[in-house]
BAGUBA-574981 format. One line per 10 residues: number of its first residue (from 1); their letters; for each residue z, x, y of N, C-alpha, C, CB. Coordinates in nm, 3 decimals, m for minus. Glycine has a CB too. Example, Ala and Ser with C-alpha at 12.3 -4.5 7.8 and 13.67 -1.06 7.14 Angstrom:
% residues 2
1) AS) 0.780,1.319,m0.569,0.780,1.230,m0.450,0.780,1.320,m0.330,0.905,1.131,m0.447 | 0.708,1.285,m0.225,0.714,1.367,m0.106,0.787,1.290,0.003,0.572,1.408,m0.060
% end
This chain:
% residues 58
1) MTATVSMGLC) 7.307,6.140,1.808,7.254,6.271,1.870,7.146,6.318,1.775,7.372,6.388,1.889 | 7.028,6.355,1.831,6.923,6.406,1.747,6.927,6.553,1.751,6.788,6.356,1.788 | 6.847,6.626,1.655,6.845,6.767,1.642,6.800,6.834,1.777,6.751,6.807,1.523 | 6.686,6.761,1.828,6.635,6.806,1.955,6.724,6.817,2.058,6.538,6.729,2.000 | 6.813,6.715,2.083,6.910,6.713,2.204,7.019,6.821,2.165,6.982,6.555,2.230 | 7.060,6.840,2.046,7.161,6.928,2.023,7.117,7.076,2.034,7.216,6.899,1.895 | 6.991,7.110,2.032,6.927,7.246,2.050,6.927,7.276,2.196,6.777,7.253,1.991 | 6.926,7.187,2.283,6.907,7.213,2.433,6.767,7.266,2.456,7.013,7.320,2.491 | 6.761,7.366,2.540,6.626,7.426,2.570,6.558,7.477,2.467,6.632,7.525,2.660 | 6.619,7.526,2.367,6.547,7.590,2.244,6.439,7.491,2.170,6.662,7.633,2.133
11) ARCAHRRDVP) 6.482,7.364,2.183,6.400,7.256,2.118,6.259,7.268,2.180,6.464,7.105,2.141 | 6.242,7.305,2.296,6.106,7.302,2.372,6.052,7.445,2.402,6.123,7.223,2.513 | 6.124,7.555,2.349,6.088,7.687,2.401,5.977,7.746,2.302,6.222,7.784,2.411 | 5.887,7.820,2.379,5.776,7.890,2.298,5.830,8.015,2.214,5.658,7.943,2.401 | 5.946,8.060,2.250,6.002,8.182,2.177,6.092,8.139,2.061,6.084,8.275,2.275 | 6.103,8.010,2.035,6.182,7.958,1.929,6.113,7.996,1.792,6.200,7.801,1.947 | 6.191,8.030,1.687,6.136,8.036,1.550,6.241,7.959,1.451,6.113,8.196,1.505 | 6.199,7.870,1.379,6.301,7.815,1.284,6.294,7.894,1.163,6.280,7.666,1.250 | 6.424,7.923,1.121,6.437,7.998,1.001,6.506,7.921,0.883,6.512,8.122,1.032 | 6.431,7.859,0.798,6.494,7.768,0.699,6.563,7.843,0.587,6.391,7.674,0.639
21) TRRAVFVMCR) 6.681,7.798,0.547,6.742,7.840,0.416,6.763,7.718,0.335,6.879,7.916,0.435 | 6.822,7.742,0.219,6.854,7.628,0.129,6.936,7.519,0.186,6.923,7.676,0.014 | 7.024,7.567,0.277,7.126,7.460,0.328,7.117,7.434,0.477,7.273,7.504,0.297 | 7.051,7.494,0.543,7.031,7.482,0.690,6.896,7.550,0.739,7.154,7.549,0.764 | 6.871,7.509,0.874,6.753,7.566,0.956,6.832,7.636,1.069,6.639,7.446,1.016 | 6.816,7.763,1.076,6.867,7.843,1.194,6.748,7.842,1.306,6.907,8.003,1.146 | 6.795,7.852,1.417,6.703,7.877,1.524,6.720,8.028,1.575,6.728,7.773,1.640 | 6.595,8.099,1.568,6.591,8.238,1.609,6.519,8.235,1.731,6.529,8.333,1.508 | 6.545,8.322,1.836,6.490,8.365,1.951,6.411,8.492,1.941,6.589,8.377,2.042 | 6.283,8.484,1.950,6.194,8.593,1.922,6.204,8.694,2.027,6.055,8.548,1.909
31) LGLDDPAFPR) 6.255,8.652,2.155,6.291,8.747,2.250,6.405,8.849,2.219,6.322,8.677,2.363 | 6.486,8.795,2.126,6.598,8.875,2.089,6.563,8.994,1.997,6.699,8.789,2.024 | 6.443,8.994,1.943,6.393,9.101,1.859,6.382,9.213,1.930,6.271,9.076,1.799 | 6.328,9.224,2.065,6.300,9.338,2.142,6.397,9.365,2.254,6.169,9.326,2.194 | 6.451,9.250,2.298,6.538,9.264,2.429,6.674,9.224,2.397,6.486,9.173,2.551 | 6.778,9.327,2.405,6.916,9.308,2.373,6.969,9.199,2.467,6.997,9.442,2.386 | 6.908,9.165,2.573,6.974,9.056,2.671,6.974,8.929,2.604,6.897,9.037,2.811 | 6.889,8.895,2.511,6.881,8.771,2.448,6.941,8.780,2.288,6.726,8.724,2.455 | 7.020,8.694,2.259,7.072,8.685,2.123,6.960,8.643,2.033,7.192,8.587,2.112 | 6.953,8.695,1.919,6.857,8.659,1.813,6.880,8.506,1.761,6.875,8.763,1.690
41) YPRLPVTACA) 7.005,8.486,1.753,7.051,8.348,1.692,7.148,8.307,1.807,7.132,8.356,1.529 | 7.097,8.231,1.893,7.194,8.180,2.023,7.277,8.072,1.973,7.106,8.118,2.161 | 7.391,8.068,2.030,7.483,7.950,2.004,7.417,7.822,2.079,7.642,7.982,2.063 | 7.407,7.725,2.001,7.345,7.596,2.040,7.461,7.502,2.091,7.263,7.530,1.913 | 7.418,7.417,2.187,7.299,7.417,2.265,7.292,7.515,2.375,7.280,7.290,2.318 | 7.168,7.564,2.405,7.140,7.652,2.522,7.105,7.565,2.628,7.031,7.756,2.499 | 7.188,7.573,2.738,7.168,7.485,2.850,7.099,7.573,2.966,7.310,7.419,2.897 | 7.090,7.696,2.958,7.042,7.789,3.054,6.979,7.908,2.988,7.151,7.830,3.144 | 6.864,7.961,3.035,6.808,8.074,2.964,6.697,8.142,3.064,6.742,8.023,2.819 | 6.717,8.266,3.090,6.616,8.333,3.178,6.491,8.344,3.097,6.663,8.476,3.230
51) GFAPEGAP) 6.487,8.355,2.965,6.354,8.358,2.903,6.291,8.241,2.855,6.356,8.437,2.801 | 6.340,8.119,2.894,6.284,7.998,2.859,6.143,7.990,2.907,6.365,7.890,2.909 | 6.048,7.952,2.811,5.906,7.929,2.833,5.868,7.786,2.765,5.819,8.053,2.769 | 5.837,7.691,2.834,5.793,7.568,2.743,5.682,7.583,2.656,5.759,7.453,2.820 | 5.689,7.539,2.541,5.584,7.540,2.440,5.449,7.493,2.510,5.625,7.443,2.315 | 5.338,7.573,2.473,5.207,7.546,2.518,5.187,7.586,2.659,5.176,7.408,2.501 | 5.276,7.654,2.729,5.256,7.707,2.859,5.168,7.810,2.852,5.372,7.749,2.921 | 5.090,7.859,2.956,4.996,7.966,2.944,5.057,8.100,2.962,4.889,7.949,3.038
% end
């Protein structure tokens, strides 16, 4: 299983920000910074998300 598969929708989402630390890389949802409906650090894999936007979408 690759990291992309285990992240679910977050792997392809424009709102994702990777937060590297010395031991791991955490996935942050930038929507969660302003909207409490979205967790800042969602539990992975995310299989459904109202805020999902594919990377590169207009």
